[in-house]
N, C-alpha and C positions, 0 to 999 in steps of 0.2 A: 762160172762159179759153181753151177749145178754139177758139171763134170768133176770138178775138184772135190765137191762134197761127196759125190758117189765114190770117188777113189778113196777118200778118207774112211768112209763107211766100210768099204770092202777091206781096207787095211786093218781097221779095228776088229773086223770079224776074225782075221787071222791072228793078230797080236793078242786079242782077248779071248782066244779059244778057251773052252772050259778046262782044258788041261793046264793052261797057264794059271788059272785061278786055283786049281788043285795044288799046283807047285807052290804058290804063295802060302796057302793054308798049311801045306805039308812042311814048308820051311819054318813057319811059326811054331808048329807043334814040335818039330824036331828040337829046336833050340829051347823051347819051353821045358821039355822033359829033360834034355841034356843038362840044362843049367839048374835043375831042381826047382823049377818055377821061380825064375828070377824076378817075376812081377812083384812078388812079396818084398824082395830086397830093394827094388826100385822105389816102392811106395813107402818103405820104412827108413832106409838109409839115405836115399836120394835127397829128401828134404834137408837133412842135416848137412850134407855136402853143399847144397845150394846156399845154406845160411852162412857159408864162408869160413867155418871152423877148420877146414882143411886147406884153405888157400895159402899159398906160399909164393911170395914175390921172386924167390930165387929159382923157381921151377921154370922150364922152358915154356914159352907161349906168350900170347899177347893180351888175353882177357881172362877174367875169372870165370868160375863155373856158372854163376848166375847169368852173366852176360852171354856166355856161350849158349846156354839153354834158351835165353831170350832171343838170341839171333836165330837159332834154329826154329823156335816156336813162331817167330815173326814170319817165317817162311811157310809154316804149316797152319798156324791159326790165322787164316785169311779168308778170302771169299769162298774157298772150298767149304768152310764151315757155314757160310750164309747161303751162297749160291749153289755149291756142290751138293749139299744135303737136299735142297729144293729140287735139283735135277734128279737125284736118286729117287725121291718120292714121286715126282711127276712122271718118271719113265718106268720105275720098277715097283712103285706102290709102297705101302707101309712096311712090308716085309724086308725091304732093302735096309731099314734101320737095324734090324737084328743082325744082319751080316756085317754091317758097319761095326757093331759092337764086337763081333767075333774077331774081325781084323784088328780092331783097336787093342784087344787083349793080347792076341798073338803078336801083334806088331811091337809090343813092348819088348818081347824077347828078340825079335828080328833087329830092332833098333839098337838094343844093347850089344848084340853081336857085331853088327857092322861098324858101330862107332868104336868099340874096343879094338877091332882089327885095324881101323884107320889110325888109332892112337899108337898102336904097336909099330906101324910102318910110316908114320908121318915124317916129313922132311923138316928137321930143325937145324939146318945149317945156319940159318939166321934165327936165333931163339925168339926174337921179338916179332918175327914174321914167318911163322911155320906154314907149311903146305901139307895138306892131307886129303884123303879121300880114297875111294876104291882104286883109282888109277895108280896111286902110289903103292897100294897093297899088292896089286897084280905085278907091278913093275919090280918092286924090291924083293917080294917073296920068290918070284920066279928067277930073278937075277941071282939070288943066293943058291939056287939049284942049277946054275949054269945055263939058264934059259932066258937071259936078259932080253934078247930080241923078241921072243914071244911075249914076255911081260910088257915090253914097250908097246907092242901091237895091241894087246888087250887094253892097256891104259889109253891108247889113242881111240879105240872103239868106244870105251866108256865115255871119254870126254866128248866125242861126237854126239852120243845119245844125250849126254848132259846138256849140251848146247841146244839140242832139239827141244828138250823139256823146259829149259830155261826160257826159250823164245815163246813157247806155247802156254803151258800151264803156269809157269812162274811169272810171266809177263803179260802176254796178250789176253789170257783169260781174265786176269785181274782188271786190266784197263778196259776191256769190253764191258764187263759187268758194271763197273763204276760209271762208264759213259752211258749205258742203257738206263741205269737207275737215275742218274742226274737228269737225263733228257726226259724221262717219264714224269718226274716230280717237279722239275724246275724249268722245263722246256729249253734247256741249254743244249745246243747241238753237241753230240758226242765228241766231235773233233776238238772242240774247245777244251773239254775235260781232258782229252788226250794230251794236249799241249801243256796244260797246267800240271798234270801228273808227271810228264816228262821233265819239266823244270824242277819240280820238288825232288824227284828221285835222283836226277842228275846232281843236284846240290849235295845230297847226302853221300852218294857213292863215290864222289871224288875224294872223300876223306879216308877211304879204305876201311878195313875191318874194325879198327878201334872206334871210328865214328859210327859205323853201323852197329857195333855192339852197344855203344852208349845210347844211341837213339832207340834201339830195340829194347833195351832194359828199361827205358822210360815209357815207351809206347805200349808194350805188350801187357804189363799189369793193368794199366789204365783202361785199355780198350776191352780187355776181357772182363774186368769188373763192371764197366759201363754196360756191356752187352748182356752179361748174366743178370745184372740188376734189373734191367728192363724185362728180361725173360721171366724172372720171378714174378713180376707184376702180371704179365699175360697169363702165366700158368695159374696164378692165384685166382684170377677171374674165371678161369675154366677148370678149376680144381676138380669138379665133379666128373669131368671127362677123362682125367688122367688114368685111372685104373683100366677103363675100357680101351684107352689108346695103347697101353702096354700089352693088353691081351690081343688087340688087333695086330700089333707089330709081330708078336710071336706066332700067331695063327697064320698071318700072311707070308711068313718066311717059309712055310712048308705047304701051303695050299694056294690055289689061284685066288686073286682078288677081283671081285666083279667090277665091271665098269659102272661108274656113276658120275653124273655131271661132267666136269672137265677132265676127269680121269678116265682113260679109255680101257682100263683093265690091265691086269698083270698076272703073270704066272709065277710059280715059285722059282722057276729058273731065271726069269727076268729080275726078280727081287735079289736073288743071289748074285747075278751078274752086275747089276748097277750098284748094289750095296758094296760089293768088293771093289769095284772100279772107283767109286767115289771115295771110299775109305782109304784106299791105296793112294789116291790123288791127294786127299786131305792130309793124312799123317805121314805120307812119304816113306812108310816102312818098306824096306827092301829096295828103294830106289838108289840109295847111296848118296843122296844129296846132303842130308843132315850131318854125316860124318865130316864134311868139308868145313862146316861151321864149328863143330866140336873140336876139330883138330887145332883150332886156335887157342884152346883153353890152356891156362897155366897149370900144369900138373905133371908129376913124374909117375903117376899110377894110371895106366891105360884103362883098366877096368872101372876105375872110379868115375871117369867121364862116361863110360858105357852105362853105368848105373844111372847117372843123371839123365842120359839120353832116353832111358827106358820110361821116364815120366812123360815124354812128348806125346806118344799116342794116347795115353790116359787123359791128359789135359785136353788134347785136341779132339779126340773122337768120343771118348766115354763121357766127357763133361760138355764141351762146347757144342759138338755136333748133336748130341742128344737133346740139348736145350732147343736148338733150332728145329729138330724133328718134332718135338712135342708141341712147339708153338704152331708149326704148320698143320699138324694133324688135329690138334685140339680146336683150332679155329675153323676147320673145314674148308680152308681156302684151296686146298689141293683138289677137292672134288665138288667145287662150288657149282651152283646153277648157272645158266647162261648169263653173262654180264650185259648182253645187248639183245633183248627180245626182238624177233622178226615176225612180221605178219605172215610172210611166206618164205620158206627156205629155198635157197637157190637149187637149180636142177643142173645135172651134169650132161654134157654132150660129148661124143667122141670126136677127137681132133688128132692131128699128126703128133702133137706133143703129149697126148694122153687124154684122160677125161677132164674136160674143162667145165667148171661150174660157172653159171651165168653171173655177170657183174651184178653186185648187190648194192643198193642204196643204204648207206649207214645212217640210222636215225640220229637226229640232233646235229649240233654243229660244234660239239666239244672234241674236235679232232685235229690232228696235224698231218701234213703230208708224211707218208712213209710209216705212220702208225701201223702196228701189226695186230691182226686178229686171227682166230682160227675157227674152223667148223669141225664137229665130230661127225664122221661119215661111216656108213657100213659098206664094206666092199669084200675083197678076198680075205682069206685067213691071214691074220697077222702073226707071224712066227714068234715075234718078240713077246707079245702079250698073251698068246693063246686064245685070243678072241678075234672077231672079224671087224673090229672098229679101228679107224685110223684118224689122224688129224690132218686137215688140209689148211695150209697157211694162206692168209690173205694180206694184201698191202693196201692201205688207204691212199686215195688220190683225190685232189680237189676236182670238182666238176661244177657245171652251171647250177645244178640243183642242190649243191652242198658237197658231200663227200661220197665216194663210191669205193667198194672193195673189189679189187682185182685178185682172183684166186689163182694160186699156183696149181698147174695141172697135176693130176694124180695118175701114175701108171698102175693099172690094175686090169686083170683079165675079166673082171666082173664090173658091171656098171655100178658106180658108187651112189649111195643115197644118203643125203644129209638127214641126221636124226636130232632129236631134241627140239627145243623151242626157240633157239636163236644161236648167236655166236659168242665167242669168248675173247676177251682181251688176251693177248699172248704175253703172259707174265713169265719171264724166263729168269732162272737163277735167283739172284739177290732180290729182284723185283717181286717175285712171288713171296719171299720171306717178308719183305716190307709190307705187302698187302695183308699178310697174316697179322702183323702188329697193328695195322690200320683198322682191321676189323674189330679190334677190341677197344681201341682209342683212336679215333680219326686224327691223323696227323702224326701219330707216334712213329709209324713206320717211315713216314716221309723224312722226319728229322733224325730219329735214332739210327735207322738202318743206313741212311745216307751218310751220317757221320761215321758210323762203324765201318761201312764199306770203304770209305776213303781211307780211314786209319788202317784197316786190315790190308787193303790193296797196297798202300804205300809201304807198309812194313814188309809185306811179302815180296814186293818187287825189289826192295833194297837188299834183302837177304839173297834172293835168287840171282841178283846181279853179281853178288860175290861168288856164288857157286859157279856161274858161267865164267867169271873172271879167272877163277882157279883152274878151270878147264883150259882156258886160253893160255895161261901161264905154262901149264904142262905141255900143251901142243906147240906153242910158238914163243914162249918166253915173255918176260916182263914188258918188252917193247910193244907187244900186241894189245896191251890192256886199254890204252887210251882209245884206239879205234874201236875196240869191242864196246866200250862204254857209250860211245856215240851211237853205234848201231843199236844198242840195247834201248836207248832212249827214243830213237826213231821208231822202233817197233811198237812202243807204247802208243804213239800217234797213229800209226798204220792200223792198229787193232780197233781204233774208234772211227774209222772212215766208212764203215758200213758193209765190210766184206762178210762178216759173220751175221747171219740172219736169224737162226733158230736155235733152240736148246739142243737139237740133234747135231747141228753144226758144231756147237760149243763142246758137246760131249765127245764128238769124234776128234776134234782138234786136241783137246787135253788128254783124251784116251791114248792117242798115238804117242804123245810126249811122255806120259807116265810109263807106258808099256815098254818102249824101247830101252828105258833105263833099267827096268826090271830084268829084261833079257840080258843086259850086260852085267848087272851087279849080283844077281842071285847066284849064278855059277861061281863067282868069286867067293861068295860066302860059303858055298858048299865045299869048295876045295880047301879053303884056309880057315873055316870056322872053328876047327878043333883048336887052333892057337888062341882064339878069343875065349873059348870055354876054359882052356888051361889057365889063362891069365885071370879070368873071372873067379874060378874056384880057388885059386891061390890067394886072391885078394880077400874073398869071403872067409877063408880059413884063418888068415891072419887077423881079420876083423873080429871073428867070433872068439878067438883064443886070447884076445886082449893085447896082441902084439902091435896093434895099430890103433891109435885113438886121435881125437881132435888135437891139433897142434897148438891151439890158442883159443881164447874166448871169441865169440862171434863179433865181427866188426859192426860198426854202426850201419844202419840201413843206408844212410847217405853215402858212406864209403863203398858199400856193397854195390849200390846202383851205379855209382860213378866209376867203379873199378879202381878207386884209390887204394883199396886194401891189398892190391897186388903190384902196386908201383914201387920200384926200387928207390 
């Protein structure tokens, strides 16, 4: 497993080179300027479309605009908002949040463009079961130019990257986080959580996009309101810290953040890297995944659905991710003091495997086998943070005298030295966010974040299962779907069997899945984005001139949520 983790880390270093990040930012700036700042249109016109006044049951598609947005949001508003933000802060520092905001705003233009493109080229041979996504854009657009074989090849490449991301970020990341959180708070082994999740997800995805859309339209509003409501409480308790937190976020985006407590320090570059990675993972702008869900919407106006899609990064990143970030930063859980004081810090000795810290007796008896802790140590220069501090992971094991910590060896040209007054619990991803809630009201994180994590994870996994399903349909036809769904559910269980150990492993796994899709989808946007811009500007022109208006009064909320307003 160590070799595999090292391979993923090396691959991430290539896939997430700084020039890749510049390409994402540049793409967002390009379509923001080209569209005349379409973010404004998404925020003003998008809500009216969602309310159902433009829904028409005679248009091709399977679900209404609200259900399409809910299905896409159920994939984006997930554990990336709870666990991903925690990862960004713990690895990149407060400045990572600033760069998440940047990608959130630019992502609105990227999302509008890629969804409009997919709507232009979606396959509506069966109007009630449309297929869409970047694979169809590349295939059909190049086929019209006499390059059908090249288009098919690019479509296949995209679908392969889609399946990689489906398996990692859309599935295993979610299951692992919920398993860790449930084991931390309720002492239920992760693998049991995996089985339960697999059963729940399997039950929903058997029903296809209509059932997924209906479940998502019910779950997403409920879980967002629940999470934000509790977040308001935590922020109200720490209201005096908020102005300083915003100042810290902006300052840390452009200057190094000093090490303190559990945080080992971060550079402006690491804030930029982890902020962009986690934002790209959370709101999926540029990945090409959301267009697959939006392509099922009932509409004959491609740009209309693109405008609706522009709301996704705003809701996901600017609102929900910001709430999580403020909660973590204002409570101080990200740079807390040692959780477990030690009378004497362990000492490292050179071994064939690297520097090995001496086995440490864990004070008290409130431990479980395989519980994880960490040390902050000073060693060689850390290129990621700009400092010389590192984290060394430890695993608890039962012994005659209670519990002991076996430390993972550290490869370093210099002898490492443990610093601080003790060791820290390894709170990874969603668990760190839960501890932030707990620090304000003991038990709040246990119940709120556990419930939210389960809801967010289930909603994300059911939507990503549909994305992967559409990739399989393109690659191998409808007959491949059943086998795919079985494998998808098995991966949920595999993710909770203990193969993923640390937040670095988690970041590497999801980073690979996100990056490979960006490599496949962004070039498609560059080549064909002009068609999306033409469609968008034509739509806005007709809207502003009054040549297009609401087709009918808004439906009842019950009809909107259930999709009855578009049933023939």
